C-alpha positions as CSV (number, residue, x, y, z in Angstrom):
1,X,89.1,111.8,97.7
2,X,88.3,113.8,100.8
3,X,90.9,116.4,101.6
4,X,93.0,116.2,104.8
5,X,91.3,118.1,107.6
6,X,93.0,121.1,109.2
7,X,92.9,121.4,112.9
8,X,90.5,124.2,113.8
9,X,91.9,127.3,115.5
10,X,88.5,128.8,116.0
11,X,85.5,127.8,118.0
12,X,82.5,126.5,116.2
13,X,79.8,129.0,117.1
14,X,77.3,128.0,114.4
15,X,75.0,125.0,113.8
16,X,74.1,124.1,110.2
17,X,70.4,124.5,109.7
18,X,68.4,121.4,108.6
19,X,67.6,122.2,105.0
20,X,65.9,118.9,104.2
21,X,62.6,120.7,103.6
22,X,64.2,122.6,100.7
23,X,65.5,119.5,98.8
24,X,62.8,119.2,96.1
25,X,63.0,122.9,95.1
26,X,60.7,124.1,92.3
27,X,63.1,124.6,89.4
28,X,63.6,121.0,88.3
29,X,67.0,120.9,90.1
30,X,67.2,119.6,93.7
31,X,67.9,122.3,96.4
32,X,67.1,125.1,94.0
33,X,64.1,127.5,94.4
34,X,63.2,130.0,91.7
35,X,60.4,132.6,91.9
36,X,59.2,134.7,88.9
37,X,57.4,137.9,89.7
38,X,55.6,137.9,86.3
39,X,57.0,141.4,85.7
40,X,60.0,142.2,83.6
41,X,63.3,142.4,85.5
42,X,66.7,140.8,86.0
43,X,67.2,137.2,86.9
44,X,69.0,137.4,90.3
45,X,70.6,134.4,92.0
46,X,72.0,133.9,95.5
47,X,74.1,130.8,96.1
48,X,75.3,129.2,99.4
49,X,77.4,126.3,100.5
50,X,79.6,126.3,97.4
51,X,81.9,124.9,100.0
52,X,80.2,122.5,102.5
53,X,81.9,123.9,105.6
54,X,80.7,127.5,105.1
55,X,77.6,127.8,107.1
56,X,76.5,131.4,107.0
57,X,75.0,131.3,103.5
58,X,72.9,128.2,104.3
59,X,71.5,130.0,107.3
60,X,70.6,133.1,105.3
61,X,69.0,131.2,102.4
62,X,67.1,129.0,104.8
63,X,65.7,132.2,106.5
64,X,64.7,133.7,103.1
65,X,62.9,130.6,102.0
66,X,61.1,130.1,105.4
67,X,60.1,133.8,105.4
68,X,58.6,133.5,101.9
69,X,60.7,136.3,100.4
70,X,59.6,136.9,96.8
71,X,60.6,139.3,94.0
72,X,58.3,142.2,92.9
73,X,60.0,142.2,89.4
74,X,62.2,139.8,87.6
75,X,63.2,136.4,88.9
76,X,64.8,135.4,92.2
77,X,66.7,132.1,92.5
78,X,68.1,130.7,95.7
79,X,70.4,127.7,95.5
80,X,72.1,125.4,98.0
81,X,75.1,124.2,95.9
82,X,77.4,121.5,97.3
83,X,74.8,119.9,99.6
84,X,76.6,116.5,99.6
85,X,79.6,118.2,101.3
86,X,77.4,120.4,103.5
87,X,75.6,117.3,104.9
88,X,78.9,115.9,106.0
89,X,79.6,118.8,108.3
90,X,80.9,117.7,111.7
91,X,81.6,120.3,114.4
92,X,84.4,118.0,115.8
93,X,86.1,118.1,112.3
94,X,84.7,121.3,110.8
95,X,87.4,121.7,108.1
96,X,86.9,118.3,106.6
97,X,83.6,119.0,104.7
98,X,84.8,121.7,102.3
99,X,84.0,119.3,99.4
100,X,83.5,115.6,98.7
101,X,85.8,115.0,95.6
102,X,87.1,118.4,94.5
103,X,86.6,122.1,95.0
104,X,83.3,123.1,93.4
105,X,84.6,126.6,92.9
106,X,87.4,125.7,90.5
107,X,85.3,123.9,87.9
108,X,83.6,126.7,86.0
109,X,85.4,126.7,82.6
110,X,84.1,125.0,79.5
111,X,87.1,122.7,79.3
112,X,86.3,121.3,82.7
113,X,82.5,121.3,82.5
114,X,82.6,119.7,79.0
115,X,85.6,117.4,79.8
116,X,85.6,113.7,80.5
117,X,86.2,113.4,84.2
118,X,83.5,113.0,86.8
119,X,83.1,113.8,90.5
120,X,80.3,114.7,92.9
121,X,81.0,118.4,92.4
122,X,81.2,118.2,88.6
123,X,77.9,116.4,88.4
124,X,76.3,119.2,90.5
125,X,78.0,121.9,88.5
126,X,76.8,120.4,85.2
127,X,73.2,120.3,86.6
128,X,73.3,123.9,87.6
129,X,75.1,125.2,84.5
130,X,72.0,125.8,82.3
131,X,70.3,127.8,85.0
132,X,73.4,129.8,85.9
133,X,73.7,130.7,82.2
134,X,70.4,132.7,82.5
135,X,71.4,134.7,85.5
136,X,71.9,138.5,85.2
137,X,73.2,139.2,88.8
138,X,74.8,136.7,91.1
139,X,75.8,136.8,94.8
140,X,77.8,133.9,96.0
141,X,78.0,133.7,99.8
142,X,81.3,132.3,101.3
143,X,83.3,132.5,104.5
144,X,87.0,132.4,105.3
145,X,89.6,130.3,107.1
146,X,90.8,133.2,109.4
147,X,88.9,135.7,111.5
148,X,89.7,138.7,109.2
149,X,87.5,141.5,108.1
150,X,84.8,140.6,105.6
151,X,85.5,141.4,101.9
152,X,83.8,141.4,98.5
153,X,85.5,139.7,95.6
154,X,84.3,141.8,92.6
155,X,86.4,140.3,89.8
156,X,88.8,142.2,87.5
157,X,86.3,144.3,85.5
158,X,84.7,147.7,86.1
159,X,81.2,146.1,86.1
160,X,82.0,144.1,89.2
161,X,83.4,147.0,91.1
162,X,80.3,149.1,90.1
163,X,77.9,146.4,91.4
164,X,79.9,146.2,94.6
165,X,79.5,150.0,95.1
166,X,75.8,149.7,94.5
167,X,75.6,147.0,97.2
168,X,77.7,149.2,99.5
169,X,78.9,146.5,101.9
170,X,81.2,145.1,103.2
171,X,83.8,147.8,103.6
172,X,86.6,146.0,101.7
173,X,86.2,145.2,98.0
174,X,88.9,143.2,96.1
175,X,89.3,143.2,92.4
176,X,90.9,139.9,91.4
177,X,91.2,137.5,88.5
178,X,90.7,134.3,90.4
179,X,92.9,131.2,90.8
180,X,95.3,129.4,88.6
181,X,93.8,126.1,89.8
182,X,90.5,126.7,88.1
183,X,87.6,129.1,87.4
184,X,85.2,130.2,90.1
185,X,81.4,130.3,89.7
186,X,81.5,134.1,90.0
187,X,83.8,134.2,86.9
188,X,81.7,131.8,84.7
189,X,80.8,132.8,81.1
190,X,78.8,136.0,81.1
191,X,80.2,137.1,84.5
192,X,83.8,136.9,83.3
193,X,83.1,138.7,80.0
194,X,84.0,142.4,80.3
195,X,81.7,143.2,77.3
196,X,78.6,141.5,79.0
197,X,76.7,143.7,81.5
198,X,75.8,140.7,83.6
199,X,77.8,140.6,86.8
200,X,78.6,138.5,89.8
201,X,80.0,139.1,93.3
202,X,81.5,136.7,95.9
203,X,81.3,137.8,99.5
204,X,83.6,136.4,102.2
205,X,81.6,137.1,105.4
206,X,84.2,136.3,108.1
207,X,85.6,133.2,109.7
208,X,83.7,130.0,108.7
209,X,82.2,129.2,112.1
210,X,81.9,132.6,113.8
211,X,78.4,133.9,114.6
212,X,79.3,137.3,113.2
213,X,79.6,135.8,109.7
214,X,75.8,135.3,109.6
215,X,75.2,139.0,110.4
216,X,77.4,140.0,107.5
217,X,75.9,137.5,105.1
218,X,72.4,138.6,106.0
219,X,73.2,142.3,105.5
220,X,75.1,141.9,102.3
221,X,72.3,139.6,100.8
222,X,69.6,142.1,101.6
223,X,71.7,145.0,100.2
224,X,72.4,143.0,97.1
225,X,68.6,142.3,96.6
226,X,67.9,145.9,97.2
227,X,70.5,147.0,94.7
228,X,69.2,144.6,92.1
229,X,65.7,146.3,92.3
230,X,63.7,143.0,92.5
231,X,62.5,143.2,96.1
232,X,60.2,145.6,97.8
233,X,62.5,148.4,99.1
234,X,60.5,148.7,102.4
235,X,60.9,144.9,103.1
236,X,64.7,145.1,102.4
237,X,65.2,148.2,104.5
238,X,63.3,146.6,107.4
239,X,65.8,143.7,107.3
240,X,68.8,146.0,107.3
241,X,70.5,147.8,110.2
242,X,69.4,151.4,110.6
243,X,72.9,152.8,110.3
244,X,74.7,153.2,106.9
245,X,77.7,150.9,106.3
246,X,81.2,152.4,106.5
247,X,82.8,153.8,103.3
248,X,84.2,151.1,101.1
249,X,87.9,150.7,100.3
250,X,89.1,149.0,97.2
251,X,92.0,146.6,96.7
252,X,93.4,145.6,93.3
253,X,95.1,142.1,93.3
254,X,98.4,142.5,91.5
255,X,99.8,139.0,91.9
256,X,98.6,135.6,93.0
257,X,101.2,133.3,94.5
258,X,100.7,129.8,93.1
259,X,102.5,127.0,94.9
260,X,105.0,125.3,92.7
261,X,106.9,123.1,95.2
262,X,105.6,120.3,97.4
263,X,106.0,122.5,100.4
264,X,105.1,126.1,101.0
265,X,105.6,128.0,104.3
266,X,104.7,131.5,105.3
267,X,107.3,133.7,106.9
268,X,105.0,134.8,109.7
269,X,101.7,134.2,111.4
270,X,99.8,135.9,108.6
271,X,96.0,135.7,108.6
272,X,95.2,138.2,105.9
273,X,94.9,142.0,105.3
274,X,98.4,142.6,106.7
275,X,100.1,145.5,104.8
276,X,103.8,144.9,104.3
277,X,105.9,148.0,103.8
278,X,108.7,148.1,101.2
279,X,109.0,145.9,98.1
280,X,111.1,142.8,98.7
281,X,109.7,142.0,102.1
282,X,109.7,138.3,102.7
283,X,106.3,136.6,102.6
284,X,107.3,132.9,102.6
285,X,109.1,130.1,100.9
286,X,107.9,128.0,97.9
287,X,110.1,125.1,98.6
288,X,113.5,126.7,98.9
289,X,112.6,129.7,96.8
290,X,111.9,132.9,98.8
291,X,108.6,134.7,97.9
292,X,108.8,138.5,98.5
293,X,106.4,141.4,98.0
294,X,106.5,142.8,94.4
295,X,105.7,146.4,95.4
296,X,105.5,148.7,98.4
297,X,102.5,148.6,100.7
298,X,101.6,145.1,99.6
299,X,98.3,143.7,101.1
300,X,98.2,140.0,101.9
301,X,94.7,138.6,101.0
302,X,93.4,135.3,102.3
303,X,96.7,133.3,102.9
304,X,95.8,129.6,102.8
305,X,96.0,127.3,105.8
306,X,95.8,124.4,103.3
307,X,98.8,125.0,101.1
308,X,98.9,122.5,98.3
309,X,101.0,122.3,95.1
310,X,99.2,124.0,92.2
311,X,96.9,126.0,94.5
312,X,96.9,129.7,95.5
313,X,99.0,130.3,98.6
314,X,98.1,134.0,98.9
315,X,97.0,136.9,96.8
316,X,98.8,140.2,96.8
317,X,97.3,143.5,96.3
318,X,97.3,147.3,96.9
319,X,94.7,149.9,97.8
320,X,93.4,151.8,94.8
321,X,91.0,154.7,94.1
322,X,87.6,153.1,93.4
323,X,86.9,155.1,90.3
324,X,90.3,155.4,88.6
325,X,92.0,152.3,89.9
326,X,95.1,154.3,90.6
327,X,97.2,153.2,93.5
328,X,96.8,155.1,96.8
329,X,100.2,156.2,97.9
330,X,100.9,156.0,101.6
331,X,102.7,159.0,103.2
332,X,105.9,157.8,104.8
333,X,107.8,159.6,107.5
């Protein structure tokens, strides 16, 4: 069932590229291209349109394929994911093509992938699963509902934060454990195992349809490829802006607010990255139950414009030191 569309609050500044020429791929899976350098190195994967209404990743992958980008070591795989949803994109109803049957990015647990149910997204996930299982480093390109600063979701383990630091952008890095509603691609199998060195990042490049999201997606992708060591450094640096990115700040997610009632309302016009002062500050209501901040200086991360029972309403975090993970205490007057 297609989800109910949300009236857009932002102009649609992007046009989805025609990716029909990439359909056949070369990896035995439609819409997937994989290139082996013939020299030992990591298998690096970049994914786009895990959600069909998120256009910036499709633009970047289309550019990489048309420009003939190839690895000098290891293997590079570029994959358009939920193409069925992407091809439904309509600028008049831009929120309605997030998925066809269900959210592709909540399916990546064995119980779901090996379970009995079927959907457009599950069929696609099952087709991609064997390939994903061979990947050493993954970058999953996304965008956000609100026009808030770009951020990297690095997962809860040190290996994700270390990879985010090697990439160096965007400026905000969030350590989080995902969603109660299901497992994300970036948390699948080897990526979610703290003892496995293979790691994944999910970058949120800005608001879904703003032109600036493409600039972020392009820079982060090239910095990721450079950090992975599989592309010619000179080629990567030529694609990057000449100035260094700003210093990164790290946020640890301490709580995820999962909606238990049929109705959830926020207490203010929150769009994300607001820092609420003292513990106990009202965030919203889950039905009649007030939801308040669990600690001082609580950062709101990606509050949902599509609040639904069982889904994440908002994640709550605090700024931490990147190496120790210790909270950064704010000086109060």
